[in-house]
Each structure stands twice: as C-alpha cells, then as structure tokens.
C-alpha atoms as an extended CHARMM CRD file, in Angstrom:
* protein
*
       199  EXT
         1         1  MET       CA             51.4960000000      -35.0000000000       -7.3710000000  PROA      1               0.0000000000
         2         2  ASP       CA             54.4060000000      -33.4160000000       -5.8680000000  PROA      2               0.0000000000
         3         3  THR       CA             57.1490000000      -33.0350000000       -8.4220000000  PROA      3               0.0000000000
         4         4  ARG       CA             59.5530000000      -33.8030000000       -5.5670000000  PROA      4               0.0000000000
         5         5  ASP       CA             58.3490000000      -37.3480000000       -5.5700000000  PROA      5               0.0000000000
         6         6  ILE       CA             59.2940000000      -37.7670000000       -9.3170000000  PROA      6               0.0000000000
         7         7  THR       CA             62.6140000000      -38.8070000000      -10.7870000000  PROA      7               0.0000000000
         8         8  GLY       CA             63.1560000000      -37.9180000000      -14.3200000000  PROA      8               0.0000000000
         9         9  LEU       CA             65.2770000000      -40.2400000000      -16.5290000000  PROA      9               0.0000000000
        10        10  VAL       CA             66.5770000000      -39.5340000000      -19.8940000000  PROA      10              0.0000000000
        11        11  LEU       CA             66.9100000000      -42.7890000000      -21.8860000000  PROA      11              0.0000000000
        12        12  ALA       CA             70.2260000000      -42.6700000000      -23.8190000000  PROA      12              0.0000000000
        13        13  GLY       CA             71.3070000000      -46.2640000000      -23.6900000000  PROA      13              0.0000000000
        14        14  GLY       CA             70.4830000000      -47.5870000000      -27.2040000000  PROA      14              0.0000000000
        15        15  ARG       CA             72.7920000000      -48.8950000000      -29.8740000000  PROA      15              0.0000000000
        16        16  GLY       CA             71.9530000000      -45.9320000000      -32.1150000000  PROA      16              0.0000000000
        17        17  SER       CA             71.9860000000      -48.5990000000      -35.0460000000  PROA      17              0.0000000000
        18        18  ARG       CA             69.8470000000      -46.6600000000      -37.5390000000  PROA      18              0.0000000000
        19        19  MET       CA             72.3650000000      -43.6600000000      -36.8330000000  PROA      19              0.0000000000
        20        20  GLY       CA             75.1730000000      -45.6840000000      -37.8630000000  PROA      20              0.0000000000
        21        21  GLY       CA             76.1470000000      -46.8540000000      -34.3630000000  PROA      21              0.0000000000
        22        22  VAL       CA             76.9520000000      -43.5280000000      -32.7350000000  PROA      22              0.0000000000
        23        23  ASP       CA             75.9120000000      -42.5890000000      -29.3110000000  PROA      23              0.0000000000
        24        24  LYS       CA             72.6340000000      -40.7670000000      -29.9370000000  PROA      24              0.0000000000
        25        25  GLY       CA             72.6890000000      -38.8810000000      -26.7410000000  PROA      25              0.0000000000
        26        26  LEU       CA             75.8330000000      -36.9860000000      -27.5270000000  PROA      26              0.0000000000
        27        27  GLN       CA             74.7260000000      -35.8630000000      -31.0450000000  PROA      27              0.0000000000
        28        28  PRO       CA             74.7560000000      -32.0770000000      -31.7110000000  PROA      28              0.0000000000
        29        29  HSD       CA             71.3970000000      -30.2510000000      -31.3560000000  PROA      29              0.0000000000
        30        30  ARG       CA             70.8170000000      -26.7450000000      -31.5860000000  PROA      30              0.0000000000
        31        31  GLY       CA             74.2920000000      -25.7100000000      -30.0130000000  PROA      31              0.0000000000
        32        32  THR       CA             74.2690000000      -28.6610000000      -27.4580000000  PROA      32              0.0000000000
        33        33  THR       CA             73.5290000000      -32.1980000000      -27.3730000000  PROA      33              0.0000000000
        34        34  LEU       CA             70.3210000000      -34.1360000000      -27.5670000000  PROA      34              0.0000000000
        35        35  VAL       CA             70.8910000000      -35.2990000000      -23.9860000000  PROA      35              0.0000000000
        36        36  GLN       CA             71.7400000000      -31.8730000000      -22.4750000000  PROA      36              0.0000000000
        37        37  HSD       CA             68.4470000000      -30.6450000000      -24.2250000000  PROA      37              0.0000000000
        38        38  ALA       CA             66.2460000000      -33.3170000000      -22.8760000000  PROA      38              0.0000000000
        39        39  LEU       CA             67.5280000000      -32.7830000000      -19.4830000000  PROA      39              0.0000000000
        40        40  ASP       CA             66.9720000000      -29.0380000000      -19.7450000000  PROA      40              0.0000000000
        41        41  ARG       CA             63.4440000000      -29.6410000000      -20.8490000000  PROA      41              0.0000000000
        42        42  LEU       CA             62.5460000000      -32.4420000000      -18.1930000000  PROA      42              0.0000000000
        43        43  ARG       CA             64.4370000000      -30.7200000000      -15.2090000000  PROA      43              0.0000000000
        44        44  PRO       CA             61.5460000000      -28.1810000000      -14.4890000000  PROA      44              0.0000000000
        45        45  GLN       CA             59.1380000000      -30.9120000000      -14.5750000000  PROA      45              0.0000000000
        46        46  VAL       CA             60.5430000000      -33.1800000000      -11.8710000000  PROA      46              0.0000000000
        47        47  GLY       CA             62.3760000000      -33.3130000000       -8.5060000000  PROA      47              0.0000000000
        48        48  ARG       CA             65.4400000000      -35.0980000000       -9.6900000000  PROA      48              0.0000000000
        49        49  LEU       CA             67.2100000000      -36.1300000000      -12.8580000000  PROA      49              0.0000000000
        50        50  ALA       CA             69.3720000000      -39.0580000000      -13.9450000000  PROA      50              0.0000000000
        51        51  ILE       CA             70.5830000000      -40.4470000000      -17.1790000000  PROA      51              0.0000000000
        52        52  ASN       CA             70.4760000000      -44.1510000000      -18.5110000000  PROA      52              0.0000000000
        53        53  ALA       CA             73.4160000000      -44.5990000000      -20.6570000000  PROA      53              0.0000000000
        54        54  ASN       CA             75.7280000000      -47.5510000000      -21.4430000000  PROA      54              0.0000000000
        55        55  ARG       CA             78.5050000000      -45.8880000000      -23.2880000000  PROA      55              0.0000000000
        56        56  ASN       CA             80.8140000000      -42.9230000000      -22.7800000000  PROA      56              0.0000000000
        57        57  LEU       CA             79.7660000000      -43.0240000000      -19.0190000000  PROA      57              0.0000000000
        58        58  ASP       CA             82.3840000000      -40.1910000000      -18.0690000000  PROA      58              0.0000000000
        59        59  THR       CA             81.0830000000      -37.7820000000      -20.6410000000  PROA      59              0.0000000000
        60        60  TYR       CA             77.4720000000      -38.2380000000      -19.2950000000  PROA      60              0.0000000000
        61        61  ALA       CA             78.5160000000      -38.0180000000      -15.6820000000  PROA      61              0.0000000000
        62        62  ALA       CA             80.2290000000      -34.6030000000      -16.4410000000  PROA      62              0.0000000000
        63        63  LEU       CA             76.3720000000      -33.4770000000      -17.2720000000  PROA      63              0.0000000000
        64        64  GLY       CA             76.0310000000      -33.3840000000      -13.3170000000  PROA      64              0.0000000000
        65        65  VAL       CA             73.3460000000      -35.9490000000      -12.9620000000  PROA      65              0.0000000000
        66        66  PRO       CA             73.6120000000      -39.6830000000      -11.8080000000  PROA      66              0.0000000000
        67        67  VAL       CA             74.1570000000      -42.0240000000      -14.6720000000  PROA      67              0.0000000000
        68        68  TRP       CA             72.5540000000      -45.6210000000      -14.5110000000  PROA      68              0.0000000000
        69        69  PRO       CA             73.7220000000      -48.2290000000      -16.9780000000  PROA      69              0.0000000000
        70        70  ASP       CA             71.4580000000      -51.1560000000      -17.9170000000  PROA      70              0.0000000000
        71        71  ALA       CA             71.8710000000      -54.0740000000      -15.4960000000  PROA      71              0.0000000000
        72        72  LEU       CA             71.4290000000      -56.5180000000      -18.4430000000  PROA      72              0.0000000000
        73        73  ALA       CA             73.9230000000      -56.8160000000      -21.4170000000  PROA      73              0.0000000000
        74        74  ASP       CA             73.7690000000      -56.2450000000      -24.9090000000  PROA      74              0.0000000000
        75        75  PHE       CA             71.4370000000      -53.2210000000      -25.1690000000  PROA      75              0.0000000000
        76        76  PRO       CA             68.0300000000      -55.0320000000      -24.7020000000  PROA      76              0.0000000000
        77        77  GLY       CA             66.1060000000      -51.9590000000      -25.2450000000  PROA      77              0.0000000000
        78        78  PRO       CA             64.1570000000      -49.1940000000      -23.4920000000  PROA      78              0.0000000000
        79        79  LEU       CA             62.6400000000      -51.4330000000      -20.8180000000  PROA      79              0.0000000000
        80        80  ALA       CA             66.1810000000      -52.1840000000      -19.6900000000  PROA      80              0.0000000000
        81        81  GLY       CA             66.5650000000      -48.4590000000      -19.1230000000  PROA      81              0.0000000000
        82        82  MET       CA             63.4020000000      -48.2480000000      -17.2920000000  PROA      82              0.0000000000
        83        83  LEU       CA             64.4440000000      -51.0050000000      -15.0420000000  PROA      83              0.0000000000
        84        84  ALA       CA             67.7210000000      -49.2150000000      -14.2430000000  PROA      84              0.0000000000
        85        85  GLY       CA             65.5230000000      -46.2310000000      -13.0980000000  PROA      85              0.0000000000
        86        86  LEU       CA             63.2510000000      -48.0870000000      -11.0440000000  PROA      86              0.0000000000
        87        87  GLU       CA             66.2400000000      -49.9210000000       -9.4240000000  PROA      87              0.0000000000
        88        88  HSD       CA             67.9920000000      -46.6010000000       -8.6160000000  PROA      88              0.0000000000
        89        89  CYS       CA             65.4900000000      -43.8050000000       -7.8960000000  PROA      89              0.0000000000
        90        90  ASP       CA             64.4220000000      -43.2670000000       -4.4100000000  PROA      90              0.0000000000
        91        91  THR       CA             61.3140000000      -41.3830000000       -5.3890000000  PROA      91              0.0000000000
        92        92  GLY       CA             57.8410000000      -42.8960000000       -5.6160000000  PROA      92              0.0000000000
        93        93  TRP       CA             57.5550000000      -42.3230000000       -9.4740000000  PROA      93              0.0000000000
        94        94  LEU       CA             59.8800000000      -42.3830000000      -12.3100000000  PROA      94              0.0000000000
        95        95  ALA       CA             59.2740000000      -40.4030000000      -15.5980000000  PROA      95              0.0000000000
        96        96  THR       CA             61.1090000000      -41.3890000000      -18.7450000000  PROA      96              0.0000000000
        97        97  VAL       CA             61.8310000000      -39.4800000000      -21.9210000000  PROA      97              0.0000000000
        98        98  PRO       CA             63.9250000000      -40.7810000000      -24.8710000000  PROA      98              0.0000000000
        99        99  CYS       CA             67.0550000000      -38.5810000000      -25.5350000000  PROA      99              0.0000000000
       100       100  ASP       CA             66.2670000000      -38.6810000000      -29.3790000000  PROA      100             0.0000000000
       101       101  THR       CA             62.8060000000      -36.7800000000      -29.1000000000  PROA      101             0.0000000000
       102       102  PRO       CA             64.1930000000      -33.5470000000      -27.0800000000  PROA      102             0.0000000000
       103       103  ASP       CA             61.2420000000      -31.3790000000      -27.9580000000  PROA      103             0.0000000000
       104       104  PHE       CA             58.5020000000      -33.2110000000      -25.8300000000  PROA      104             0.0000000000
       105       105  PRO       CA             56.0080000000      -31.2020000000      -24.0580000000  PROA      105             0.0000000000
       106       106  VAL       CA             56.8770000000      -28.9130000000      -21.2250000000  PROA      106             0.0000000000
       107       107  ASP       CA             53.8370000000      -30.1770000000      -19.4040000000  PROA      107             0.0000000000
       108       108  LEU       CA             54.2950000000      -33.7950000000      -20.2920000000  PROA      108             0.0000000000
       109       109  VAL       CA             55.0970000000      -34.9880000000      -16.6820000000  PROA      109             0.0000000000
       110       110  ALA       CA             52.1830000000      -32.7310000000      -15.0030000000  PROA      110             0.0000000000
       111       111  ARG       CA             49.6440000000      -34.3590000000      -17.4670000000  PROA      111             0.0000000000
       112       112  LEU       CA             50.9040000000      -38.0550000000      -16.8270000000  PROA      112             0.0000000000
       113       113  ALA       CA             50.8140000000      -37.4030000000      -12.8940000000  PROA      113             0.0000000000
       114       114  GLN       CA             47.3110000000      -35.9830000000      -13.1970000000  PROA      114             0.0000000000
       115       115  ALA       CA             46.2640000000      -38.9730000000      -15.1880000000  PROA      115             0.0000000000
       116       116  VAL       CA             47.5380000000      -41.7730000000      -12.9400000000  PROA      116             0.0000000000
       117       117  ARG       CA             45.9870000000      -40.0120000000       -9.9960000000  PROA      117             0.0000000000
       118       118  ALA       CA             42.4520000000      -39.4340000000      -11.7980000000  PROA      118             0.0000000000
       119       119  ASP       CA             42.5490000000      -43.0860000000      -12.8420000000  PROA      119             0.0000000000
       120       120  ASP       CA             44.1610000000      -44.8060000000       -9.9360000000  PROA      120             0.0000000000
       121       121  ALA       CA             46.7290000000      -46.0460000000      -12.5110000000  PROA      121             0.0000000000
       122       122  GLU       CA             50.2920000000      -47.5640000000      -12.0310000000  PROA      122             0.0000000000
       123       123  ILE       CA             51.4910000000      -46.2270000000      -15.4030000000  PROA      123             0.0000000000
       124       124  ALA       CA             50.6840000000      -43.4240000000      -17.5860000000  PROA      124             0.0000000000
       125       125  MET       CA             51.9060000000      -43.1590000000      -21.1940000000  PROA      125             0.0000000000
       126       126  ALA       CA             51.7630000000      -40.5070000000      -23.6700000000  PROA      126             0.0000000000
       127       127  ALA       CA             49.9830000000      -40.8540000000      -27.0990000000  PROA      127             0.0000000000
       128       128  THR       CA             49.5520000000      -38.5950000000      -30.1430000000  PROA      128             0.0000000000
       129       129  ARG       CA             46.5240000000      -38.3590000000      -32.4910000000  PROA      129             0.0000000000
       130       130  GLY       CA             47.3910000000      -38.4970000000      -36.2180000000  PROA      130             0.0000000000
       131       131  PRO       CA             45.6380000000      -39.6100000000      -39.4480000000  PROA      131             0.0000000000
       132       132  GLU       CA             45.7400000000      -43.2490000000      -38.5510000000  PROA      132             0.0000000000
       133       133  GLY       CA             44.2800000000      -42.5790000000      -35.1560000000  PROA      133             0.0000000000
       134       134  VAL       CA             45.8830000000      -42.6390000000      -31.7250000000  PROA      134             0.0000000000
       135       135  GLN       CA             49.5140000000      -43.6030000000      -31.6040000000  PROA      135             0.0000000000
       136       136  VAL       CA             50.9990000000      -44.6450000000      -28.1950000000  PROA      136             0.0000000000
       137       137  GLN       CA             54.4510000000      -43.2730000000      -27.3090000000  PROA      137             0.0000000000
       138       138  PRO       CA             55.1810000000      -45.8310000000      -24.6330000000  PROA      138             0.0000000000
       139       139  VAL       CA             58.9360000000      -44.5910000000      -23.7900000000  PROA      139             0.0000000000
       140       140  PHE       CA             57.1830000000      -41.3840000000      -22.4920000000  PROA      140             0.0000000000
       141       141  CYS       CA             55.8380000000      -42.5240000000      -19.3430000000  PROA      141             0.0000000000
       142       142  LEU       CA             55.4130000000      -42.2330000000      -15.6850000000  PROA      142             0.0000000000
       143       143  LEU       CA             55.8320000000      -45.3440000000      -13.6240000000  PROA      143             0.0000000000
       144       144  GLN       CA             55.3830000000      -46.2860000000      -10.0410000000  PROA      144             0.0000000000
       145       145  ARG       CA             58.7560000000      -47.4130000000       -8.4570000000  PROA      145             0.0000000000
       146       146  SER       CA             56.7570000000      -50.4010000000       -6.8670000000  PROA      146             0.0000000000
       147       147  LEU       CA             56.6940000000      -51.9540000000      -10.4640000000  PROA      147             0.0000000000
       148       148  ARG       CA             60.3760000000      -52.7270000000      -10.4160000000  PROA      148             0.0000000000
       149       149  ALA       CA             60.0510000000      -56.4950000000       -9.3970000000  PROA      149             0.0000000000
       150       150  SER       CA             57.5270000000      -56.9180000000      -12.0020000000  PROA      150             0.0000000000
       151       151  LEU       CA             59.5460000000      -55.3430000000      -14.7410000000  PROA      151             0.0000000000
       152       152  ALA       CA             62.5750000000      -57.2950000000      -13.4480000000  PROA      152             0.0000000000
       153       153  GLU       CA             60.6210000000      -60.5560000000      -13.6470000000  PROA      153             0.0000000000
       154       154  PHE       CA             59.2900000000      -59.8810000000      -17.0620000000  PROA      154             0.0000000000
       155       155  MET       CA             62.8740000000      -58.9760000000      -18.4720000000  PROA      155             0.0000000000
       156       156  ARG       CA             64.3180000000      -62.1160000000      -16.8020000000  PROA      156             0.0000000000
       157       157  SER       CA             61.8670000000      -64.2920000000      -18.7240000000  PROA      157             0.0000000000
       158       158  GLY       CA             63.5300000000      -62.8960000000      -22.1070000000  PROA      158             0.0000000000
       159       159  GLN       CA             60.5330000000      -60.4480000000      -23.0660000000  PROA      159             0.0000000000
       160       160  ARG       CA             61.3500000000      -57.0040000000      -24.2660000000  PROA      160             0.0000000000
       161       161  LYS       CA             58.3100000000      -55.5610000000      -25.6710000000  PROA      161             0.0000000000
       162       162  VAL       CA             57.0990000000      -52.4810000000      -23.7100000000  PROA      162             0.0000000000
       163       163  ASP       CA             53.2970000000      -52.8670000000      -24.5340000000  PROA      163             0.0000000000
       164       164  ARG       CA             53.5320000000      -56.5580000000      -23.4090000000  PROA      164             0.0000000000
       165       165  TRP       CA             54.5190000000      -55.4210000000      -19.9420000000  PROA      165             0.0000000000
       166       166  THR       CA             52.4750000000      -52.3800000000      -19.4410000000  PROA      166             0.0000000000
       167       167  ALA       CA             49.4790000000      -54.4410000000      -20.4370000000  PROA      167             0.0000000000
       168       168  ARG       CA             49.8990000000      -56.4350000000      -16.9470000000  PROA      168             0.0000000000
       169       169  HSD       CA             49.2310000000      -53.2310000000      -15.0080000000  PROA      169             0.0000000000
       170       170  ARG       CA             46.7500000000      -50.3870000000      -14.6100000000  PROA      170             0.0000000000
       171       171  CYS       CA             47.7560000000      -48.2200000000      -17.4530000000  PROA      171             0.0000000000
       172       172  VAL       CA             46.2710000000      -44.8840000000      -18.7280000000  PROA      172             0.0000000000
       173       173  GLN       CA             46.9460000000      -43.3000000000      -22.0160000000  PROA      173             0.0000000000
       174       174  VAL       CA             47.1690000000      -39.4310000000      -22.2520000000  PROA      174             0.0000000000
       175       175  VAL       CA             46.5180000000      -37.9160000000      -25.6840000000  PROA      175             0.0000000000
       176       176  PHE       CA             48.8190000000      -35.0700000000      -26.6830000000  PROA      176             0.0000000000
       177       177  ASP       CA             47.5740000000      -32.8140000000      -29.6930000000  PROA      177             0.0000000000
       178       178  ASP       CA             51.0080000000      -31.7790000000      -30.6650000000  PROA      178             0.0000000000
       179       179  ALA       CA             52.4050000000      -34.7610000000      -32.4380000000  PROA      179             0.0000000000
       180       180  ASP       CA             55.4090000000      -32.7980000000      -33.6900000000  PROA      180             0.0000000000
       181       181  ALA       CA             56.6130000000      -32.4740000000      -30.1120000000  PROA      181             0.0000000000
       182       182  PHE       CA             57.1810000000      -36.2970000000      -30.3640000000  PROA      182             0.0000000000
       183       183  PHE       CA             59.0880000000      -36.2180000000      -33.5550000000  PROA      183             0.0000000000
       184       184  ASN       CA             62.2260000000      -38.6610000000      -32.8530000000  PROA      184             0.0000000000
       185       185  ALA       CA             65.4900000000      -38.6620000000      -34.7160000000  PROA      185             0.0000000000
       186       186  ASN       CA             66.6350000000      -42.3260000000      -35.4470000000  PROA      186             0.0000000000
       187       187  THR       CA             68.7380000000      -41.6040000000      -38.6020000000  PROA      187             0.0000000000
       188       188  PRO       CA             71.1400000000      -38.6820000000      -39.6080000000  PROA      188             0.0000000000
       189       189  ASP       CA             68.4210000000      -37.1660000000      -41.8550000000  PROA      189             0.0000000000
       190       190  GLU       CA             65.8100000000      -37.0380000000      -39.1840000000  PROA      190             0.0000000000
       191       191  LEU       CA             68.4660000000      -35.3280000000      -36.8610000000  PROA      191             0.0000000000
       192       192  ALA       CA             68.9740000000      -32.7940000000      -39.3890000000  PROA      192             0.0000000000
       193       193  HSD       CA             65.2880000000      -32.2720000000      -39.8100000000  PROA      193             0.0000000000
       194       194  LEU       CA             64.8870000000      -32.0090000000      -36.1360000000  PROA      194             0.0000000000
       195       195  GLN       CA             67.2790000000      -28.9890000000      -36.2850000000  PROA      195             0.0000000000
       196       196  HSD       CA             64.7000000000      -27.0410000000      -38.3250000000  PROA      196             0.0000000000
       197       197  LEU       CA             61.5290000000      -27.8000000000      -36.2020000000  PROA      197             0.0000000000
       198       198  THR       CA             60.4720000000      -24.3780000000      -34.2850000000  PROA      198             0.0000000000
       199       199  ARG       CA             59.5740000000      -25.3220000000      -30.7800000000  PROA      199             0.0000000000
C-alpha cells in the first residue's frame, strides 16, 4: 500500500480522567510532549498527519497539522476520534494511534497495511503477546475510509465499544512481539515510568 494513501491520526481527545483531568497529549515527554512524540514517530509511516483533540485546539494547531475535534459532545471515547478522522481524511485509509502510547513500533502502519492486503480486510488492529495470551490493541488500527457511514450509524445508536463495531467488519489482527512498545500512560505514575523506558 502506498503511504500517500494513508492519513495518520493521533488521538488526543480524551478526558484524561485517570491523570487528574489534564490534557494528556500536552504532557511533557522526553523534552517535548506526548502528542509531538507520537506525531514524529508516525510521520515517516504515513502520507499525511492530523490530530484529534477537543481542548486547547490552538495549541494543537500550532504543531502544524490539521486538528479534528469529535463531532459528538461529552468525550464519547476513541471511536469518536476515529469517526472524526474518517469524516475529514481524503485518503483511502486512516491509521490511528493514541497520544499516550508514544513508543509504538516504527513499522506499525506498514505491517497493518500488509495485513489488510493479504487478508482482504477492512480493518487491521495491532495486538501483543503476553503471559495471558494475545491482547488486542484496538486503537492502533488501519481503517478503510469507506467505513465512516457504518461507524457514524453505530455511534448514533449510542454504542461506544470498539470491538463491537469492528466485529461487524472484515478485521485482521497483527501480533507484535514487543509489548513494551504499547505501554500507555494513563496515570501520572505511568507517565513517569514511560520516561525511563529505552526505545
């Protein structure tokens, strides 16, 4: 798949409840911010970049990429960010990553793209292997833009669970061996720990 046909979207639109309500994307991380680190990691993997955010929009816009807020009110979750991406992107595919997991693999999008082509899938999601088996990482995904109507209908019905929506479509999982690459910072302590992981 040509990377020029993929828009990369960093999801930074959450409440940050477990981090005291702060805007997680703007929290410091190794001399920059979580969202900037995620943008820098995603940029070589896609043709275009954007951010999904619902607060501090001017600050995010100053990073030089489009900022797409949720169309739905009250922070309804990552599916709302994905829907914003599908509604705004003009490429055939949308790759999403959360801002609070900035050390995701540098070949993430390439492997997801390879999987959707090999399996004729509409969605590819990352997964990791751990002591309890394979764990899906559903917000690390590659989506066909044509799914926007399906996702909009799903959310209008009041549903919010990622796996319930993806189960409606041809979906493939791509297992990554480096589980630490998907370590996410939901709390201040986890953010502090993230600073010391060597990536």
